[in-house]
N, C-alpha and C positions, 0 to 999 in steps of 0.2 A: 504494500500500500504506500502511495506517495505521501510526502509530508503534508501536502495540501489536503489529501483525502483524510489523513489522520486528524488534522485540525478540524475539518468539517464534521467528522464523526464526534469529536469532543463537543463541539458547539451544538450539535443536534442533541446530545445528551443533556447539556445545560438548558437548552430550549425546552426539552421534555420536562425537566424539573420545574422550570418557570411555569409552564402550562399547568402542571399539577397543582401548584400553589395558587396561581391566579384564578383558575377555574373553580377551585374548591371554595374560594372566597368571593366568587361572582364579580371579579374585577374585569373591567373593560380594557381590552388591549388590541393592538393591530400590528400586523407585519408592515414594515415601512421600508422605503428606499429599495436597496438591492434584494432584500428578502421578499418584498411585495412583487417586485419585477420578476424575480426568479420563480415565485409561486405561480404567477399568472402566465409566464412564458413556457416554463419547462417543468413545473411541479416540484421545484427544489432549488438548490443552489445554481446560480449562474456558474458555468463550469470553472471559471477562474476566480470566483468570489470566495473569500474566506472570513466573512463576518456576518452576523445576524443583527438586525435592527428591529426593535420593538418600540412602538409609541403608545403612550397611555394618556387619556385625559387627566388633567391635574388632580381631580378628587381621587381617582383610582390610584394614580401614582403616589399621592401622599399616603393613602392607606397602606400601600405596599411598603413604603419606607419604614413603617412601624412594625413590619412583619419579618424582620431579618431572622428572628428566632425560629421561623418555620423551615428554614433551610439548614439542614444538618451537614456537617463535613462529609465530603470534601467541598460542598458548595458554600459560597460566601456572598451575601448580598452587600456589595460595596455601595455606600451612599456618600454624598458630600459631607455628611456629619460624622460618620463612624470610622473614617480612615484619613485623618488629617494629612498624613505624609503623602497621600496621593492627591488630595484636594480635587477630586474628580468633579466634573461639571454636571454629571447626571449619573443615575445608578447604572451599575454593571453587575450582572450575576456571574461570578467567577468560580473556577474549580481550583482548589488549593494544591492538587497533586499534579498540576501542569504548569507550563511556562509560556507566557507571551510578554517579553520585555521589550518595550518600545524605546525606553530611555534608561540606561543603567543608572543606579543611584548616583545622585549629584552631590555637590558640596552643600546643597540646601536641605534636602530631606532624603530619607532612605528609600523613597518611592512607594512605600505601602505594598498592598497586595498586587501581585503581578501574574496571577494565574490566567489561563485562557478564559474568555468571557463572551457574553452577548451584551449589547447595549440596550438600555431601557430608558427612553427619552420622554420627558413630559410634554404634553400638548397644552400650551397655555393660551388663554383667551386674549385676543388683542382686537382693538377697533379697526386697525388698518395697517398697511405696510410700514408707514412712517413710524407708527408706535412700536411695531415689531423691531424695526431697525434700532430705535433708541433703547428699547428694552435689552436687545442683544448687547449693545455697546456698554451699557451700565452694568449688566450682569457679568460681562467679561471682566470689567474693572473690579467688581466685588470679588470675583473668583481669584484674581491676582492677589487681593488682600488676604484671602483665605490661605493661599499657598505660602506667601511670604510671612504670614503670622505663624503658620506651622513650621516654617524654616527657623524662625527665632525660637520657637518652643522646642525644637530639636536639641538645642543646647541648654535646656533647662538645668540649672544647677552648676553650670560652668561658664567660663567666659566665652562670649561669641566673638569669633575672629572679626577684626575691624572691617575687612572688605565685605564680609557677609552681612554684618549689621548695617553698613551703609546702603547696600543694595536692597535689603529687605525694607528698611525704613523709607527709602525713596519710592519703593513700589507700594507703600501704604500698609505694610505689615505692622502689627502691634502684638508684642508678646502677650500670651495669655488671653487673646481675644478671638481665637479660631472659632469657637462655638458661636460667638456673637455674629461673626461674618457669615458663617455657614447658614445660620438661621435667617439673617438678613438677605442672603442670596436667594433662598427658596421663596421668601415673602415677596421679594422684588419681582422675580420672574412671574409670580402669580398675582401681581397687583391688580390686574383688570378682572373684574367680576362679571362683566357683561360685554358683549361684542359679537359680531357676526363671524369672526374668523379665529382659527387656531394658528399658532406659530410655535417654533421651537427655539426660543432665544438662548437656550443653554448650548446650542451648537455654534460653531465658528463658521465664518464664511457666509456665502449667499444662502445656504440652507437654513441658517439661523434666523433669517428674516423673511423667508418665504411664507406666504399666508394661504391658508386652506379654508374653504367654506365649511363652517361647523356642521352644516346639514349633511355634508358628505359622510360624516362619521356618526350620524344619528342612528343608523342601522348598520349591522355588520353582516358579512357573508363569511363563508369558509372556503379556503382553497387548500389543496394538498401541497405539502412541503416535505419531501423526502419521507413519506409515510406518516407524517403528522398532519393534523388538521390545524391550520393557522387562520386565526380571525383576520379579516381584512375589512376596510370600509366598504359599505355597499356601493359607493361611487368610487371604487378603486381606480377606474380608468382616469377619472378627473384628477385624483390624487397623483397619479403617475405623471400626468401632463405638467402639473405644477412642480413636482419633484425633479423632472428632467425637461427643463424648458428648451433644450436643444434637440429633444427627441429621444426615443428609447431604442433606436436602431443600434446594432452591435458596433462597438468602436473598432477602429483599425487594430490589426493584430498586435502592434507594438504597445497598445494601451490595455491589452487584456492581461492584466497582472494582478495577483493577489495583493491585498492591502498589507498583510502582516508578514508573510513568508519572506519577502525580499528586503524588508526594512527592520525586522525585529529578530530577537532570539526566540525561537519557537521550539518547544520540546513538549510533546504530548505524553511523555512517560516519566518525567521527573518534575518535582516541585520547583517553582521559581526560587525557593530558598537555597537550592543547590547552587544557583548562580549568584545570588545576592549575598550569601554569607561571607564571601571573600571580601566584600565591601563593608559588612556590618559586624562581623565576628572576630575582628583582628585581635582583640585582647582576650577573647574567651579561651581559657585554658593555657594562657601564655606562661603562667608561673612554672618555673623549673625547666622550661625549654630553652635551649640555646637558640638565640634569635639572630638571624642574618637579615641585612637590609639590602635593597637595591636602590641606589641613588645617594649622591653625596652633596646635594644642594640644601637650600633652606628648609625644605620639608623634613629632612633628617634632623635638623636642629630643633624644629618645633616638636617633632615626635619625642626626642630625647628629653626635652624640657617638660613635656606634658605627661609622658608615660614611662620615662626611663628608670625611675626608681624601682629597685627590686626585680629588674629584668636582666637576664644574662645576655648581654650584648656581645656577640662574637666579632663581627666586622661588617662592612658594607661593600657592595660591588658597584662599579660604575663603568659606563662604556667609554669614558674618556681616558685613554692610556696615560695622559699626563698626570692623572691623579693616583695611579697605581703606585703603591709603596709609601704614599703619604698618609696623612690622617685628615679626617673631616669631623670637626667638633669632638675630637678625642677618639674617634673610631677609625681603625685601620681600613684603608681602601684597597680592594683587590680586583684582579681581573675576573670578569664574569665567567670565563672559561673554566675557572677552578671550582665553581659552585657545585656542579653535579658530582664531582669527585669527593668533596668533603661533606656534603649534606647527608645527614642521617635521617631515618624515618621519623623520629620524634622531634626533629628540629622545626623551627618556624622561619618562614621567609616573608618579609613585609616589603612591599614596594613603596618607596617614599619619593615620588616624582610625579610631576604633572604629565609625564609621558607614560602613565601607567598602562594604557592600552597597548602601546607598542612593546613595552617591557614585558607585559603579560604574555604576549605572543612569543617574544624571544625566549622566555622561560619555558613555555610549553614546547617550543621547538627543541629545547635542550633536554626535554624529558621531565621538567619540573612542573608538576600539575597542581601541587598543593601549595598555594601562596595566598597572601592577603594584600589588600590595597588600602593605604592610608589616604583619606581625603580630608584636608583641613576644612572643617565646617560641620562635619558629622560628629555626633556624640557617640563615643564607644564605651560599651559596658563590658565588664569581665564575666558576666553570666549571659547565656543565650536567653532570648525572650521567647 
């Protein structure tokens, strides 16, 4: 089975779980965008598509937001409120035993839950296109405040690096105020209580301000989707016309590409934690281990000042031959070619460099698979969460 087919199979499983809960609670929901197009055209996925989109009228969406307890592991209903590190703009139903990483943990937050998912998008009432456009713009601004507030909270209990603090404050982040902004975000998106149209201001780009006649969603129909029954608006053809203003004809071959496979780390057989732990678990179990570093610049200094006490520091490696045989912040610097020969199974390797992606690949090419990455800005704990 191809990677695309495996991901589609996982997403179908997630959709099946969503349908179970939504239908048991009489919630209204509709297949949207590529899901609606695929159901109407071929009874399932568009062959190159690798995501599923669900839209829900705001009252039903808000009810579902309170029902995360109905989804047992490995399923996780991620909302803008319950996973600050992700600061998602709308709900996603995810599977914890899988991986779809679109952006590796950054210096701002650890990224939150990164399992494979389906999108669940609220349909909010608006009076017209201009109101939808304004709603989208302001909602995006509030969402930025959510993210940068979460970024400040990431360092709760320790000093926030100056560069991170400046960026977060400039973006409107306020430490300890994530819940306030998350609540404000939902309230603002749903501010209109009457109007003839639906919009999805939680989306970016043109789709976030497209307007749909609410009457098109007053009644629902069912279409087949890979053996499942998917609810669709009774006027689904009108919905597709608005969703695809340039037409629904198949794109040129060069544009028939999956959304995730080509731009994300996708693994349908291992949890995302397998990938993110090297960014988040650097200090876990470090006591008593001989620790080697890769990098001899300022990141090494910061690491040693912050975490160096009671750590058995062996040496550091660097790709600059001019540094070999010297010391950096009191640590001997050696040729990376020596690392595989001297590294023991219980030793720890930590990359302390802004070029961590390139160095990570270098280590893996050398046969070193077990390594960790220091990002100045994240808070590291000595116990796994």
